[in-house]
C-alpha positions in Angstrom: -6.2 -19.0 191.1 -5.9 -17.1 187.9 -5.9 -13.3 187.7 -6.7 -11.0 184.8 -5.2 -7.6 184.9 -7.1 -4.8 183.1 -4.9 -2.1 181.7 -6.0 1.5 181.5 -3.4 3.6 179.6 -0.2 2.7 181.3 -1.7 1.7 184.7 -3.1 -1.5 186.0 -6.5 -0.5 187.3 -8.1 -3.8 188.5 -7.3 -7.4 189.2 -10.2 -9.8 188.9 -9.2 -13.2 190.4 -11.1 -16.2 189.0 -10.8 -19.5 190.7 -11.1 -22.8 188.8 -14.7 -23.8 188.1 -15.0 -27.4 189.5 -17.4 -29.9 188.0 -18.3 -33.2 189.8 -18.8 -36.2 187.5 -20.6 -39.2 189.2 -19.4 -41.9 186.8 -16.9 -44.3 188.6 -14.0 -44.7 186.2 -10.2 -45.3 186.5 -7.9 -42.2 186.6 -7.0 -42.3 182.9 -10.6 -42.5 181.8 -11.4 -39.6 184.2 -8.5 -37.6 182.7 -9.6 -38.2 179.1 -13.2 -37.2 179.9 -12.2 -34.0 181.7 -9.8 -33.0 178.8 -12.5 -33.6 176.2 -15.4 -31.9 178.1 -13.8 -29.3 180.4 -10.1 -28.4 180.8 -8.6 -31.3 182.8 -8.9 -33.2 186.1 -9.0 -30.9 189.1 -5.9 -29.0 190.0 -5.8 -27.6 193.5 -3.3 -24.7 194.2 -4.4 -23.6 197.7 -6.8 -24.1 200.6 -9.4 -21.8 199.1 -9.5 -24.0 195.9 -9.6 -27.1 198.0 -12.6 -25.8 200.0 -14.3 -24.7 196.7 -13.9 -28.3 195.4 -15.2 -29.8 198.7 -18.3 -27.4 198.4 -18.8 -28.6 194.8 -18.9 -32.2 196.1 -21.1 -31.4 199.0 -23.6 -29.5 196.8 -23.8 -32.6 194.6 -24.6 -34.7 197.7 -21.3 -36.7 197.3 -19.3 -37.6 200.4 -16.8 -40.2 199.2 -13.4 -40.0 197.6 -13.0 -38.7 194.0 -10.1 -38.5 191.6 -8.3 -35.3 191.2 -5.5 -34.5 188.7 -2.5 -35.3 190.9 -0.3 -38.3 190.0 3.2 -39.5 190.2 5.7 -41.5 188.1 8.8 -40.0 189.7 7.6 -36.7 191.3 4.0 -35.6 192.1 2.6 -33.5 189.2 -0.7 -32.1 188.0 -2.4 -33.7 185.0 -2.6 -30.3 183.2 1.1 -29.7 183.7 0.6 -26.8 186.0 3.9 -25.8 187.7 3.2 -22.2 188.8 2.5 -20.7 192.2 0.7 -23.3 194.4 1.7 -26.3 192.3 3.4 -27.8 195.3 0.3 -27.5 197.5 -0.6 -30.9 199.0 -3.1 -32.0 201.8 -2.2 -35.6 202.4 -4.1 -37.7 204.9 -1.9 -39.1 207.7 0.4 -41.9 206.6 0.1 -40.8 202.9 1.3 -41.0 200.3 1.7 -44.7 201.1 2.7 -46.2 197.7 1.4 -49.6 198.8 3.3 -52.2 196.7 4.9 -49.2 195.0 1.9 -49.0 192.7 -0.3 -46.2 194.0 0.4 -43.3 191.7 -3.0 -41.5 191.4 -4.7 -39.3 194.0 -8.2 -38.9 195.4 -9.6 -36.3 197.7 -12.0 -37.2 200.5 -15.0 -35.1 201.7 -12.8 -33.8 204.6 -10.2 -32.5 202.1 -7.5 -35.0 202.7 -5.7 -36.7 199.9 -4.8 -40.4 199.4 -2.9 -42.1 196.7 -4.5 -45.2 195.0 -4.0 -47.6 192.2 -4.8 -45.7 189.0 -7.0 -48.6 187.9 -9.4 -48.2 190.8 -12.7 -46.7 189.9 -14.0 -43.5 191.5 -16.2 -40.6 190.6 -14.1 -37.5 189.7 -13.8 -33.8 189.6 -12.9 -31.8 186.5 -12.1 -28.1 186.3 -12.8 -25.5 183.7 -10.4 -22.6 183.0 -12.2 -20.0 181.0 -9.1 -17.8 180.8 -6.8 -20.3 179.2 -9.4 -22.6 177.5 -12.1 -20.2 176.1 -12.8 -22.5 173.2 -14.7 -25.0 175.4 -17.4 -22.5 176.6 -20.1 -23.9 174.4 -22.3 -26.5 176.1 -20.9 -26.1 179.6 -23.4 -26.1 182.5 -24.1 -22.7 184.0 -22.1 -22.1 187.2 
C-alpha cells in the first residue's frame, strides 16, 4: 500500500493510503507476455504486499467472474522477487498453497494466484490469464486511457 502525506506548514496533516488498482486481463498468455502487456498498459504485473491487497485482487477476479488461476508478478531465478522490483515493506509477503513452492523439475519459476488466494509456482511458459496493477502515485504518466475504477 502506498501512502501520500500532505504537509501543512511544518506538520503532516493527513495520510491518504492508496492500494494498488488491480486489473484482470482475460487473455491466456505466458508469464513474460503478461509482464510485457502490464508494463505497456498499466504499471506491471500484480504485486501483493499484504492480506488486504490479496483480498482486493481476489475481489477483482470475482467481480470479473473469473475463478481460476492467474499470473501475478512474483518470480524466481535465485530468490523470489516482484516483477516491478519492489523490495519495501511487505515485499516478503507470500501465501503459498500447501506443498508450494514445488519447483517441479527445478523449472517452475513463475507464480499464479488461485481464487482462494493461495499461490502456486508454474512453468513460465504455461498460459494463464493475468492481473496487472496500476500505481497512480509512481506512474502518473499512464493515466490516459485507463478504465475507470
